[in-house]
C-alpha positions as CSV (number, residue, x, y, z in Angstrom):
1,N,-194.8,36.8,99.5
2,N,-195.3,33.1,99.1
3,Y,-198.4,33.3,101.2
4,L,-200.0,35.6,98.6
5,R,-199.2,33.9,95.3
6,K,-197.6,30.7,94.0
7,P,-193.8,30.6,93.9
8,G,-192.4,30.8,90.5
9,T,-195.2,32.8,89.0
10,H,-194.9,36.4,88.0
11,D,-198.0,38.5,87.3
12,T,-197.7,42.2,87.7
13,T,-201.5,42.7,87.6
14,G,-201.9,40.2,90.5
15,D,-199.1,41.9,92.4
16,F,-200.8,45.2,91.9
17,K,-204.1,43.8,93.2
18,I,-202.4,42.4,96.3
19,A,-200.7,45.7,97.0
20,M,-204.0,47.6,96.6
21,T,-205.8,45.2,98.9
22,I,-203.0,45.6,101.6
23,A,-203.1,49.4,101.3
24,H,-206.9,49.3,101.6
25,E,-206.8,47.2,104.7
26,I,-204.1,49.4,106.3
27,S,-206.3,52.5,105.6
28,H,-209.0,50.8,107.6
29,Q,-206.6,50.5,110.5
30,W,-205.6,54.1,110.3
31,F,-209.0,55.8,109.6
32,G,-211.6,53.2,110.6
33,N,-214.6,52.3,108.4
34,L,-215.5,55.8,107.1
């Protein structure tokens, strides 16, 4: 997780955006660019 945000910071909105981006990219791997 240190690759995605600065250590010692906690931002739930930022964490949510990171999770959504990862889910979006994984969906591209599963379904392609529909």
